[in-house]
N, C-alpha and C positions, 0 to 999 in steps of 0.2 A: 094435707092431702087434697082438700078441696081447692086450696090455692094453686097447687100444681096443675090440677085438672082445668082450672080457669085459664092458666097460662097456656096450656095445651090447646084449649078452645080458641084462644087469641091467635095462636099460630095457624090453626085450621081455617079460621075466618079471615085471616090476612091482616088483622089489626096490628100484630107485632112486626109486620114486614112492609108497612106503608113507608114510602120514601121519607115522610115526615118523622117516622119513628126510628129511622136508621141513620140519623145525623151523627151518631158517635162512631159510625163505621162498622158496627156489628149489631146483631139482633140482641136486644136486651131482654133476658129472661133468666129464671133461676135454673142454671144448667143441671145442678144436682137433682132438683125436683123433677125436671122434665125427663132426666135419665131414669129415675125411679118409676115414674109413671109409664115410660116406654117399656121398661122391664116387665111391669105388671100386665100391660096390654099384650106384649109378646107371649107371656105365660098364659094368658087367657086364650090366645089363638092356639097355643100348644095343647091346651086341654081339649079344645074342639077337634084338633087334628088327631089326638090320641083316642078319641071316642071310637073310631073305626076298629082299632086293634082290640080295645076292651070288649066291644060287642061281638066281634068275630071269634074271640077266644072263649066266649061264653062266661065272661067274668072271672077267668082264671088269673093266677098270679102273673103270668106273662103279659096278659092284657093290661092289668093295672100298672105293671112296671113300665110298659111301653108308654102309657099315658103320662106317667111321672117323668120318663125320659124326655118326651116331647115337650113337656112343660118347662123342664130345665134347659133343654138344648136350644129352644127357639130364641130366648134372650141372649144366650151365649153366641149363637150364630150372628146376630146383628152386632153385638159388642165386638167380636173378633173381626168382622168385616170392617167396622169403623176403625179399629186399631191398625189393620193392615193397609187400608186405603187412604187414611188421613195424610201420611207423609207425601204421597204422590199428588194429592190435590193441592197441598200447600206449595210444593215445588213447581208444579205446572202453573199455578196461580202467580208465583213469583217470576217465572220465566217470561210470561206474557205481559208483565208490568202492570198488573191491576192493583198492586200495592196493598192488598188486604193483609192484615197482620195474622199471626198464628192464632191468636185468640178469636179473631173474626172467623177464621176457617173452622176452628173447633166448634164455635157456636152454630155456624151454618150446617156443619155435618150433624151435630146433635139434633138440631131442629128438623133437618131433612129425614133422619131416621125416625124421629117422633111421628112425622107425617106418615111414613111408610108403615110403621107398626099400628098406627091408628086406623089406617085403611084396612090393613090385614085383620085387625081385631073386629072391625065392622063386618068383615066377610066370614068371620068365625061361625056365626049361626047357620050360614048357608052350608059350610063344610060339615057341621054337626048334623044338619038335616039330611044331607046325602049319605052320611055315615049310617043313619038309621034306615035308609031306604034302598041301599045297594050292597051287594056282596063282592063287587068287582074291585080288587086291589089296584090293578093298573088304572082304572078310572079315578079312584081316589087320589092316587099319586099325581096324575095329570091335573086333576081339579085343584090340588094344592099348588102345583106349579103355575097354573093360570092365575090363581088368587095372588100368589107372590109376584107374578109378572105385572098384574094390574096395579098392585100396591107400589111396586118399584117404579113403574112409569110415572105414576102421580107424584111420588116422592121426589123423583129426579127432576120432574117438571117444576116442582116447588123449588128445588135447589137452583135450577137455572134462572127462574124468575127472580129469586132473592139475590143470587149472585149478580145478576144484571143490575138490580136496583142498588146493591152495595157499590158496585163499580161506578154507577152513575153518580151516586151521592159523593163518593170520594173525588171523582173528576170535577164535579161542580165546586166542591169545597177547596180543592187545590188550584182551581183556575184563578188567574188574576182578576181583581175586581174591574168591572167595566168603567170606562172613562165617560163621565156624564158631562153634558154641555153646561156652560155657566148658568144659563137661564133655562131650566127645565120646566116644561108645562106641568100643571098639576096632574097627578095620576089619579085614576079611578080607584075606588075602594077595591082592594084585592079580593079575588073570588075565593070562596071556600073550596079547598081541595076535595075532589071527589074520592070517596073511599072505594077501593077496588079489592077483589078477592085475592087469595094467596096465589092462585094460578094465572091471574090476569097480568097482562103486560103493564098495566097502570099508566099507559101513555109514554113509557120510557122506551126509546128505541133500543133494539137489541144491540148490545156492545160486541164488537169484534173480539175483545178480550174475553168476555164471558162465553161467547160461542166457542172460542178456541179451547178454553179450559174445559168446558162442558163436554164437547165432542170427544176429546181424548179421555177424560176421566170417566165418563159414563161407561165406556168400553171396559176400562180397568175395574170399575165397581161391579159391573155385571158379571164379568168373568170370575172375579174373586168371590162374590156372593154366591154364585152358582156352584163353584167348586167347593167352597166352604160348606155348603149344605150337603154336598156329596161326602166330604170328609167326616162330617158329624152324623151321617145317617146311621140307623133308620129313624125317620120321623113318623111315618105312617105305620110301619110294621107289617110284615108279610104274614098272613095266617099260616103259611106252609113252613115257616122257619121259626126256630126257638128265639126267645127274646135275647138280644145282646145290646149293650150300651152303644157299641160301635162295631160296624161291619169291617171285614178285612179290606185292605186297599186293593181296588181293581177298577180297570177302565176309567171313566170319568163321567161327570154329570150329563153331558150332552149325548154320549153313547147310551147311557141308561134311559134317558127320556125317549130317544129314538126306539129303543127296544120296547119300552112301555107302550108307545103308540102302535108299534107293529103287533104286539100281543093283543092290544085292545081291538084293533081293526080285524086282526086275523082270528081272534077268539070269539 
């Protein structure tokens, strides 16, 4: 477990996504370990999310069941989003000719989701704090939407930067070797590469291939993730409604968020 957390720390710090570490054409890490660590982090955020329902119910069975449901459904939300959007990312990637393999795309997706849930888990104490200090259900729902949006933006930026570096590495590796003159002057000692963060460009010019894949796929990922959260609701749990594992199908995520904002402003 400690080893998995160390690998996750390397992803967050950018050690695992330096161009020098991507020479195999994919991010090298223990996929199973990072997945398990991501599930645990998502479950931790689910606990923080469920505190509101537990407190508002006065510690009743419904409140505890809602906390349990949030703990279980948060990892399920990210896993299902990964499964649904992975084929589209691979196909878009193949169409623009970036030549990343399926294994490379899987590793990239798992790493990006690990970043998302890490950011989300770090915001968990803030969600728990507001659960203790407010009784407004619309506010708590919108707070969780904001937290998920922040985590998603950072995770997708990580995906873009890493995708760009992977495309750059593969392009450099597949390029023909330069023709050197017969008498080359002595070269200076090569400089030590500068370590960059996971969200920095790292001196690599943005690839048109990476931009094309990212712009199309980020829309797909956002829509699928948002609607998946609506399908699996409730996560926060309304004090005025009895506990249910899943609500009946109605409207969509974006209509619900608009109604929450209107209720919060109007109420």
